GUPA-54448 format. One record per residue (C-alpha): residue number from 1; residue in one letter; chain; x, y, z. Coordinates in nm, 3 decimals. Layout:
BEGIN
+------+------+-------+---------+---------+---------+
: resi : resn : chain :      xx :      yy :      zz :
+------+------+-------+---------+---------+---------+
:  NUM :    A :     A :       X :       Y :       Z :
...
+------+------+-------+---------+---------+---------+
REM end
This chain:
BEGIN
+------+------+-------+---------+---------+---------+
: resi : resn : chain :      xx :      yy :      zz :
+------+------+-------+---------+---------+---------+
:    1 :    X :     A :   3.320 :  -0.404 :   4.295 :
:    2 :    X :     A :   3.116 :  -0.164 :   4.506 :
:    3 :    X :     A :   3.261 :  -0.117 :   4.852 :
:    4 :    X :     A :   3.069 :  -0.214 :   5.163 :
:    5 :    X :     A :   3.074 :   0.113 :   5.355 :
:    6 :    X :     A :   2.994 :   0.196 :   5.712 :
:    7 :    X :     A :   2.904 :   0.541 :   5.840 :
:    8 :    X :     A :   3.263 :   0.623 :   5.941 :
:    9 :    X :     A :   3.432 :   0.523 :   5.614 :
:   10 :    X :     A :   3.165 :   0.697 :   5.407 :
:   11 :    X :     A :   3.197 :   1.018 :   5.611 :
:   12 :    X :     A :   3.573 :   1.003 :   5.575 :
:   13 :    X :     A :   3.551 :   0.978 :   5.194 :
:   14 :    X :     A :   3.292 :   1.257 :   5.177 :
:   15 :    X :     A :   3.492 :   1.491 :   5.401 :
:   16 :    X :     A :   3.806 :   1.422 :   5.195 :
:   17 :    X :     A :   3.629 :   1.588 :   4.902 :
:   18 :    X :     A :   3.638 :   1.279 :   4.685 :
:   19 :    X :     A :   3.369 :   1.198 :   4.433 :
:   20 :    X :     A :   3.147 :   0.956 :   4.627 :
:   21 :    X :     A :   2.842 :   0.757 :   4.517 :
:   22 :    X :     A :   2.653 :   0.569 :   4.790 :
:   23 :    X :     A :   2.370 :   0.321 :   4.741 :
:   24 :    X :     A :   2.146 :   0.290 :   5.049 :
:   25 :    X :     A :   1.976 :  -0.049 :   5.053 :
:   26 :    X :     A :   1.836 :  -0.334 :   5.267 :
:   27 :    X :     A :   1.833 :  -0.711 :   5.225 :
:   28 :    X :     A :   1.450 :  -0.730 :   5.230 :
:   29 :    X :     A :   1.406 :  -0.463 :   4.960 :
:   30 :    X :     A :   1.331 :  -0.615 :   4.618 :
:   31 :    X :     A :   1.412 :  -0.301 :   4.414 :
:   32 :    X :     A :   1.737 :  -0.266 :   4.613 :
:   33 :    X :     A :   1.840 :  -0.618 :   4.516 :
:   34 :    X :     A :   1.761 :  -0.542 :   4.150 :
:   35 :    X :     A :   1.963 :  -0.218 :   4.167 :
:   36 :    X :     A :   2.266 :  -0.409 :   4.300 :
:   37 :    X :     A :   2.400 :  -0.512 :   3.956 :
:   38 :    X :     A :   2.359 :  -0.153 :   3.832 :
:   39 :    X :     A :   2.570 :  -0.022 :   4.121 :
:   40 :    X :     A :   2.824 :  -0.299 :   4.059 :
:   41 :    X :     A :   2.847 :  -0.197 :   3.693 :
:   42 :    X :     A :   2.894 :   0.165 :   3.796 :
:   43 :    X :     A :   3.172 :   0.058 :   4.033 :
:   44 :    X :     A :   3.334 :  -0.154 :   3.764 :
:   45 :    X :     A :   3.336 :   0.135 :   3.516 :
:   46 :    X :     A :   3.427 :   0.419 :   3.754 :
:   47 :    X :     A :   3.556 :   0.265 :   4.076 :
:   48 :    X :     A :   3.910 :   0.381 :   4.010 :
:   49 :    X :     A :   3.790 :   0.741 :   3.975 :
:   50 :    X :     A :   3.533 :   0.767 :   4.255 :
:   51 :    X :     A :   3.440 :   0.595 :   4.578 :
:   52 :    X :     A :   3.136 :   0.385 :   4.493 :
:   53 :    X :     A :   2.980 :   0.190 :   4.776 :
:   54 :    X :     A :   2.676 :   0.052 :   4.946 :
:   55 :    X :     A :   2.536 :   0.110 :   5.294 :
:   56 :    X :     A :   2.289 :  -0.134 :   5.448 :
:   57 :    X :     A :   2.036 :   0.087 :   5.628 :
:   58 :    X :     A :   1.973 :  -0.179 :   5.892 :
:   59 :    X :     A :   2.338 :  -0.188 :   5.996 :
:   60 :    X :     A :   2.433 :   0.179 :   5.958 :
:   61 :    X :     A :   2.193 :   0.459 :   6.052 :
:   62 :    X :     A :   2.395 :   0.777 :   6.099 :
:   63 :    X :     A :   2.410 :   0.882 :   5.731 :
:   64 :    X :     A :   2.054 :   0.759 :   5.676 :
:   65 :    X :     A :   1.937 :   1.011 :   5.935 :
:   66 :    X :     A :   2.178 :   1.290 :   5.838 :
:   67 :    X :     A :   2.081 :   1.282 :   5.470 :
:   68 :    X :     A :   1.715 :   1.198 :   5.533 :
:   69 :    X :     A :   1.705 :   0.876 :   5.337 :
:   70 :    X :     A :   1.334 :   0.797 :   5.358 :
:   71 :    X :     A :   1.293 :   0.549 :   5.072 :
:   72 :    X :     A :   1.516 :   0.280 :   4.935 :
:   73 :    X :     A :   1.694 :   0.226 :   4.715 :
:   74 :    X :     A :   1.842 :   0.574 :   4.732 :
:   75 :    X :     A :   2.171 :   0.667 :   4.566 :
:   76 :    X :     A :   2.345 :   0.983 :   4.688 :
:   77 :    X :     A :   2.608 :   1.170 :   4.488 :
:   78 :    X :     A :   2.874 :   1.371 :   4.673 :
:   79 :    X :     A :   3.153 :   1.592 :   4.546 :
:   80 :    X :     A :   3.381 :   1.836 :   4.726 :
:   81 :    X :     A :   3.230 :   1.727 :   5.057 :
:   82 :    X :     A :   2.876 :   1.822 :   4.959 :
:   83 :    X :     A :   2.566 :   1.630 :   4.862 :
:   84 :    X :     A :   2.504 :   1.717 :   4.498 :
:   85 :    X :     A :   2.203 :   1.499 :   4.409 :
:   86 :    X :     A :   2.007 :   1.185 :   4.484 :
:   87 :    X :     A :   1.832 :   0.917 :   4.286 :
:   88 :    X :     A :   1.542 :   0.732 :   4.449 :
:   89 :    X :     A :   1.404 :   0.403 :   4.324 :
:   90 :    X :     A :   1.510 :   0.140 :   4.075 :
:   91 :    X :     A :   1.695 :   0.299 :   3.782 :
:   92 :    X :     A :   1.918 :   0.196 :   3.492 :
:   93 :    X :     A :   2.288 :   0.277 :   3.474 :
:   94 :    X :     A :   2.220 :   0.540 :   3.207 :
:   95 :    X :     A :   1.967 :   0.708 :   3.439 :
:   96 :    X :     A :   2.224 :   0.725 :   3.718 :
:   97 :    X :     A :   2.465 :   0.884 :   3.471 :
:   98 :    X :     A :   2.207 :   1.146 :   3.375 :
:   99 :    X :     A :   2.133 :   1.223 :   3.738 :
:  100 :    X :     A :   2.500 :   1.267 :   3.815 :
:  101 :    X :     A :   2.553 :   1.477 :   3.503 :
:  102 :    X :     A :   2.286 :   1.722 :   3.610 :
:  103 :    X :     A :   2.401 :   1.733 :   3.972 :
:  104 :    X :     A :   2.776 :   1.719 :   3.981 :
:  105 :    X :     A :   2.904 :   2.015 :   3.786 :
:  106 :    X :     A :   3.268 :   2.037 :   3.705 :
:  107 :    X :     A :   3.356 :   2.318 :   3.472 :
:  108 :    X :     A :   3.169 :   2.593 :   3.291 :
:  109 :    X :     A :   3.339 :   2.515 :   2.961 :
:  110 :    X :     A :   3.107 :   2.293 :   2.760 :
:  111 :    X :     A :   2.739 :   2.207 :   2.745 :
:  112 :    X :     A :   2.691 :   1.845 :   2.842 :
:  113 :    X :     A :   2.368 :   1.654 :   2.842 :
:  114 :    X :     A :   2.056 :   1.851 :   2.916 :
:  115 :    X :     A :   2.210 :   2.166 :   3.064 :
:  116 :    X :     A :   1.984 :   2.468 :   3.010 :
:  117 :    X :     A :   2.097 :   2.731 :   2.758 :
:  118 :    X :     A :   2.363 :   2.949 :   2.910 :
:  119 :    X :     A :   2.446 :   2.693 :   3.177 :
:  120 :    X :     A :   2.738 :   2.471 :   3.090 :
:  121 :    X :     A :   2.812 :   2.145 :   3.267 :
:  122 :    X :     A :   3.022 :   1.837 :   3.244 :
:  123 :    X :     A :   2.899 :   1.504 :   3.354 :
:  124 :    X :     A :   3.026 :   1.367 :   3.684 :
:  125 :    X :     A :   3.224 :   1.090 :   3.520 :
:  126 :    X :     A :   3.378 :   1.292 :   3.238 :
:  127 :    X :     A :   3.505 :   1.551 :   3.484 :
:  128 :    X :     A :   3.887 :   1.550 :   3.460 :
:  129 :    X :     A :   3.907 :   1.540 :   3.840 :
:  130 :    X :     A :   3.714 :   1.213 :   3.838 :
:  131 :    X :     A :   3.807 :   1.070 :   3.499 :
:  132 :    X :     A :   4.141 :   1.199 :   3.365 :
:  133 :    X :     A :   4.080 :   1.011 :   3.039 :
:  134 :    X :     A :   3.791 :   1.246 :   2.971 :
:  135 :    X :     A :   3.475 :   1.158 :   2.786 :
:  136 :    X :     A :   3.351 :   1.131 :   2.431 :
:  137 :    X :     A :   3.280 :   1.505 :   2.410 :
:  138 :    X :     A :   3.554 :   1.752 :   2.325 :
:  139 :    X :     A :   3.589 :   1.995 :   2.613 :
:  140 :    X :     A :   3.795 :   2.306 :   2.539 :
+------+------+-------+---------+---------+---------+
REM end
């Protein structure tokens, strides 16, 4: 289950260097409501490996301002205390995985996904720091 985060708990997780995925949403936002099950599925699959939560933009405004969340739904991806990427709008779980794969690099050992030639990446969730079980690809 995705965690209900406030600004303080989200900042704490980000500053701790954990892998953090935050969905910014509002109760009146139709696409946000539709994205809810996608975020829940992400939390179900990877919640033991990353902090995956939701922030209601009407209740918490500090991170909204700090990271310039202008449209919702917006999903931000953090790793090692830094914002690595964002996804804006209603997307499928596989699209969130692709976004994170491109944004959250782990190791320069194996091409993963759509990395350009010469640039090697691992996806966010197959990174051994996030997912010790690894992924379907063999990483040397």
